[in-house]
N, C-alpha and C positions, 0 to 999 in steps of 0.2 A: 504494500500500500504506500501511496505517496505520503511523505512526512507532513505533519501538521504544523503550521506556523502559528505561534502564539499571537493573539490579537494585541497583547499588551507589552511584549518585549521581542527580542530578536531570536528567541529560542525556537528550535524545531524539535517536535516530539514524534516518536515513532508510531503511536496510535492514540486513541482517545482515552484509554485508561491512564496512559502516562500524562496525557494533557490534563486530565482531571486531577491527578496527583500534583502536577506542576502548579496548577491553579491554587490548590490548597496550601502548598508550601511557599510559593513565591508571590502569589497575589491574593492572599487570604483577606487583605484589607478591602478588596473589591467585591468579595462574595457576601451577599446579604446574610444577615444573621439567620441561622437555622438551616441554611443550604449547605450541601456538600459540593465537591468539585463537579461531579457529573450533573447534578441538578442545575448548577450555574451554567454549564455548557448547554444544557437543554434550554435554559432561559435565553441564552445568547442566540440559539438557533430558531426558537419559536416565539420568543417574547412572552412566554407564559410563566407566571409565578405560582400557579396552582392549577389543579385539574378541577373539573366540575362533574358532580354526580349526574349520571345519565337519567336518573329518575327525578330527583328533587332540585337539581342544579346547584346545590350547595358545594362549597369548596371541598376538595379531596386531598389527601396527603400523598406524599412521594413514596414510591417503592424503590429502595436503593438496589434491589436485586435485578429488577427489570429495567431500571433507568426510565421509568414512566410514572405518570400520576395514576392513582387508583381511579377506576371508573365509577366507583360507588363510595358514598360517604360512610361514616361509621355507624349510621343508624341501620340496624339489621332489617328494618321494615322496607327499606329501599330494595334490598336484594329479593325479599319476598314479593314485593310488588312487581319487580322485574320478572320473576318466575311466573307470576299470574298472567302477565301480559302475553307470555309465550306459551302458557299452558294449553291453550286451545288452537295453537298454530303449528304448522310443520313447514320446514324449509325444503323445497324440492331441488332437483338437480341443477337448476340454474339460479338458485338463490331466491326464488320467489316464495313469499309466505302464503300458505294455504290453510284455511280453517279445517279443524278436525271435527267433523259433524257425526261420524260413525261411532256410536257407543261401543260397539264390539271392538273396534280398533283401539279405543281408549282403554278397554279392559286388558287387551293384549299389552299395551304400552305399560300399564301399571304392573302387570305380571312380570314383565321384563325388567322392572326396576325394584324388585324385592331387595331389601337391605340385608346384607350379611353381617354388618357390624358398624360400630361408630368409633372413630379414632379421636382421642383427646390429645390436642397439641400440648407441647411442653409448657405453655403458659397457663395450662389448666383452666383456660377460659373458653377457648374455641374448640369446636368439634367438627368433624367432617365424616360423612357416610362413605362406606366402601362396599363393593359387591364381591370381593374375593381377595385372596392373598396377594395377587399382583397389584391390585389397586392399593392395598394396605402398604405394600412395599414402596410404592411411589410416594404416598403420604409421609411415610417415615423418612424417605430421602429428602423431601422438601423441608421437613421439620428439623431433622437431626444433622443432615449434611449441608443443606443450603441455608438453613436458618431463615426460611422463607416466611413472608408475612401471611398468616392464615386468613387475613381479611381479603386477600387477593386470590382466594381459591374457592370455587363453587363446585361441589360434588353432589350428584352428577351435574352435567351441563344443563342449563335451563332451556336449551334449544333441542328440538326434535327434528330429525331429517328423514326423508323418505326416499325410497328407490323402488324400482319395479323388478321383480324376479319371477320368471315363468308366468308373466301376465298379471301378477298380483302385486298390490302395493304393500311393501314392508317398511318398517321404520326402525330407527335405532337412536339412542341418545348417547353422545360421547361421555366418557367417564369423568372428565374434568373440564372446567372452563377457567382460564386465567384472564380476568377482565382487563387488567392494565395492558396486556399483550393482545387482547382480542383473539385469544388462542384456544382452540378446541384440542383436547388431548384424548386420544384413544389408546387404551392399554390392551395390548394383544397378548393373549395366552396361547398355549399350545392347543392344537386341534385334535378332535377325535381321530384315532388311528385307522378307523375303518375307511377303506378306499372311497366308498360312496360319500361318506361324510366329509372327507378331505376335499373332494371335488366340489361339493356344495358350499363348504366354508370358503374355499378359494374364490368361487364365483361371486358369492355375496360380498366378500371382502373387496373384490375388484369393483363391484357396483358402488359400494360405500365410498371407496376412494375416488371414483368418478364424480360422485356428488360433491365431495369436499374439494376436489381439484377443479371443479367447473369454474369458468371465468366469472360467472355471476355471483359466486360466493363471496361474502364480505368478511369472512373469518379466516384466520390463519389456522393451520392444522398440523399436528404432530402426532405420529404414531410411535409408540414405544413397545418393543417386543421383548418378551422373555426377561423382564426386569432389568433391561438395559437403561436404567433411569438416567444415567449420565448423558443420554442423548438430549435431555432437556437443556443441559449446559451448552451443547452444540447449537441448539436452537437459539439460545440467548446470544451466542456469539454472532450468529447469522442476522438476528434482529438488530443487533448493535451495528453491524456492518452496513445493513440497509439504511439505518438512520444516518450514519456518517455519509453515505453516498447519495442520500436524498431519494431513496427508492422505497419509502415506507408505504406508498399507496398500492404496491403490488403485493398480493397475499403470499405468504410463505407456506409452502406445502412440503412437508417432510414425511414421506411414506416409508 
């Protein structure tokens, strides 16, 4: 990558992480109180000193792990209201919202969202639901390894997607949604070893991927297989690179 020239001196930095550290050590007098180096760089690029809740429009806090502002304020009601907005909608292959009017389909959706457990974060205040050991592993990774902000995790995703398989409409709900990144995360476990089931799983997975990768989708998408949770760090690096290069408007799809 091309070296970054500091706006306030003649120093050239190798990347934006070094630029942020440089700001904190050499130009800390320029950084507004309460901001870190990355947040100040974000301000220089966007002129934003805070985010705004997508529901109530109140200011939101900074997430130092994603280098973005939260999309929800600290009032839990806003997340619940957001869930309700999408509870009766589905996102199709080209990103269009469709109403869910079929009660039988709703029953299937609820059956597919049975909760296997509740994870309590290390702060002993926040909890997240999970549907299996792979999802639990990812939550533990976010909490214990990443020291991630639990306010920036919704499990499962509040969004429902549909696809057509053998002429019938099917739908699925991603395992996690990271609001500040506008990121859907699908946790992929091993498939049934029966040849027929493997073929069906592969075909359905392909159709799901097509939905998420369609040009009309407004969400980023990350698939994590077999507890390879460090792939989330790879995603963060790609998102940071896109921000630096001014390519944030194009969705990131990592299958």
